[in-house]
N, C-alpha and C positions, 0 to 999 in steps of 0.2 A: 509395410509395418506388420509385425506379427500380432495377431489378435488371439487372446486366450479363448480356448474352446470351452472353458468352464466358467465363463462370465455369469455371475448371479444376476437375477432379475431384482431390481430394487424398486419397489412400489413406493412412491413418495408419500402420499397421504399425509400422515401427521408426524413423520419421522423427524422433520427439521424443527418442529415446534419445541421450544425450549433450548434448542441448540445454541442460540446466541448467548443465552445465560451461562451455559456450560463453558462456552468459548471465553466469555468475559472473565469468569472465575479462574480459568486456567491461565490466561494471559496476565491477569492481575497477580497471581502467585509467582509466575515466571519473572515479571517485572520486579516484584519485591525481592526475589532471590538475587537478581542482578544488582539491585541497589545495595543489598546487604554485603555482597562480595566486594563491590567497589568501595563502599564506605569503610569497610574493615581494612582493605589493603591501602587505601589512600588517606587514612586517618591522620598521618603525620605530614602530609603534603599540602602546601598552600594552594587552595583552589579559588582564591578570590578573583583571579583573572582567567579562569578556565571553567568550562562547563562540559559535561559528558552527557550525550543523548543517544537515543536510538531512533529508528525511523522505519518506513515501510510497513509491513504487516505487524511488526513489533510495536511500532508507534500507534497503529490503528487498533491494536488488540484483536487482530484477525488471524493470528497464526494458529495453525491446527495443533491439536494435542499430540500429533506425531512430531516430536521436537526437532527443530532445526536451529542452528546457532544464531544467537542474538548479535546483530550488527551494532557496532559502537562508532560514534562520531565524537572526536575531540575538538571542541570549539575554544579558541583562545585569542587573546589580543596580542600577545607576544609569545615567542617560542619558550616552552618550558620542557627542556630536554629530559629532566628528571621524571616529570609526570609521563611524558611520552614513553620513556624506557620502561617504567613500571607497568603501564597499560599493555605494552607489547609483550612483556614477560607474562603478565596475567592472562593474556589471550592464548599464549602457548601453554601455560599451566592448565587453563580451563578450555582446552581446545574443543571439547564436546559441547561447551556451553556458549562460548563467544565465537563469532565469525573470525576467520583467520586474518582478515585485513582491517586495519584501523584507518578510518578516514579522518584526516586532519584538516580543519578549517581555520585559517587566520583571518579574523575580521578586518584587519587593516590592509591586507594585500590580495586576498583571494576573491574570486567570483563565487558566491555561495551556490548559485544554481547549477554549476558544472560539477559533475561527479568526479572527484579526485582531480580536478583541474582540467578535465578533458572536455574541450569545447564541442565535441560531437555528442556528448552525453549531458543534455540539458534537462534537468529534472527539478523544477521548482517544487514538485510534490514532495521531495525529500525534506524540504524546509517546512512545508505545510503539515506533513505527517510527523515531524520530529517531536519527540517526547523526552523531556529532560529526565535524567536518572539521578545525577548528583552534580555538585559544583555551584557556580554563581548563577542565581536566577536572573539577575540583571543582564548578565552576558548572554544568557540563553534568549532572553526577550530581544536583545539587540540582534541576535542571529535571525530571529523571526522577522523583526522589523526591516532587516536588510533587503527583503523582497521589494520594498518601495523603490529604493534606488536601483536595484537590480533590474526591475521591470520598467521603470520610468526613465532611467538614465540613457546615455548615448547609445548603448547596445540593446536597449529595451525591446525594440521592435524585432531585432534579430533573435533574441532569446525567446520572445513570444512565438515567433514563427517556427523556430527550431522545436519548441515543445509541442506546438500544434501539429507539426509534421509527425510527431511520435504517435499520434492517434490513428495514422493510416493503417498500420499493421493490425492492431486490434479490430478495426472496422473490417478489414479484409478477411480476417479469420471468422468474424461473426457472420459476414455475408456469404463466404464461400465454404466455410468449415475447414479450410486448409491454410497452412502457412508453408508456402513452397510445396514440397512433396509430402509433408506430414499432415495427417488428418487429425483434428482435435475432437470433433464430434460428428454425429450422423443424426440429423433431425428425423429423417424418414425411417431410419432403423431404430431410433431411440437408444443410441449408444454414445458413451463418453470414453475417450481413449486417454491413456496415461503411460508414459515411459520414464518419468522422472528426469528426463534430459531436456528435450525440446517440445515434447507433447505433454501438456498438463491439464487435460480436461477443459473445464470452463475458465481457467485462470487467464489465459492470454487473449481470449476473445470476449467473453461475457464480463468478467470482473474488471479487466483493464479498461474496457470501453467505458464503464461507469466511472471508475477512478480517474481516468484521464479527462473525461468530460467535466466532472466536478472540479478537478484541479485547474483546468484551463479557465473555467468560469470564475473561480476564485481569483486567479491571476488577472483576468480582465477587470474584475471589480477593484482589485488593489490598484491597478494601473489607472482606472477611471477616477477613483476616489482619492488616489495618492495617500492611502491609509491602509494599515493592516488590521483595522478594527474587526474586519470580517473573520479573522482567524484567532482573535484574542480569546474568545470563549468557545471556539470550535470543538465540538465533541470528538472523541477519538474514532468511534465506529463510523463507517461510511453511511450506514442506514440512519444513525442518530444525527449525522450532519444534514441529511435530507429533511428530517423532521425539524431540526433546528432552523434551517432556512425557511421552511414553510411557516412555522409558528412565530418566527421573528419578522414575518412579512417581507423577507428578502426574496423569496422564491416567486417565479412566475408560473410555477406548476399549480394545478388545481389539487384539491385534497385527494381526489381519485387517482390522478397521475402520480402524486407523491406516494400514495399507498401501493400502487402497482409497481413502481420501480423499486421501492423498499422490499416488497415481497419477492420480486424477481431476483434482486441482488442476494437476499438471504438464501434463497434456494440454490442459486448458482454457487455461492460460497460453500454451502453444505455439500453439494455435489462434488466440488473440487476436493474438499477434504475427504469425502468418502472414497473418491477415486484414488487418492494418495494412500488411504488406509488399506484398501483392497490390494494395491500394488505392493505395499510393504509387508503385509501379512501373508498374502498368497501369491505374490509375484503376478498378480492378475492385471492384464494390460487393458481391460475394458470393463465397464459396468453397463448394465441396461437400466434405463429409466423409462417412464411413461412417455410415449411419443407425443401425446397431446401436451404434456407438461413442458418438454424441451422446446417444442415449437412455440408455445405461448411465451415462455421465458425469453427465448431468442427474439421474438417479435417485439416484446415490451422494451427490451434493452436496445434493440435496433432503432425503434422509434424515439427513445430517449436520446440516443446519439445524434439523431437528425434534427433535434430541436435547436432553435436559435438560442438567444440569451435566456438562461434560466435563473439568473440572479439580477436583481434590480440594482 
């Protein structure tokens, strides 16, 4: 991998303080813009049996201010070709704003946890992170509630194992700093690498480790309780979810453990977005951070990953 010779030293200190607030304001405004565009274009279409949502970093309000297209999910009980055509035309028209692929979910025939019906892509987190933009609220809640049958039904164990296996790669990156031949970070050197293709700083090791751990724990609780009550009032932000679990007495983590992982996630998210910023502005493929900080953050997240049940 080619490393920039002009990588700037980034001293963490107080740089990330207030960043979560900035991020929340930006994602809120982006969400409102998406809602306005969709509501205007779909004003004459019956949405009683359809709902349109987003997910991932858009649903968690964790997308960086360096804009990337918003992903859309069309949830429906029966096929509405008119609505589908309008959405696909809208995506082409607003190609810089919406992601080019529309995911379509039919509640009556599709497995909700498989991305685009691909059984190799088991992502219940896409349902957990989903945020409705417009359409039927009842249908959207049915989409969320589908996790009960998805995880407790005949294929429930297979789906749980398939998603659990997804945690291997983030763990491997966190422990080795590498995914195959690509290096994502260097603890001893205090460097974070970014190429906007397969190497994305703290995204695939640090952030994914926390996201997938929380996602798996939520799935296990849904399966145990046979209820989606855990996600009914779930906050959008990952760090707010950890606080929510603690103060609602669902979490097995102590106050100090909760504060540590929240702090570590916040910094890792800030570093990821900063790496992206420096790449886009200066085509810079690495940034330097305090060695002590990257070692501590990696250690906290690694320990969080190793914990057993974190939700009662």
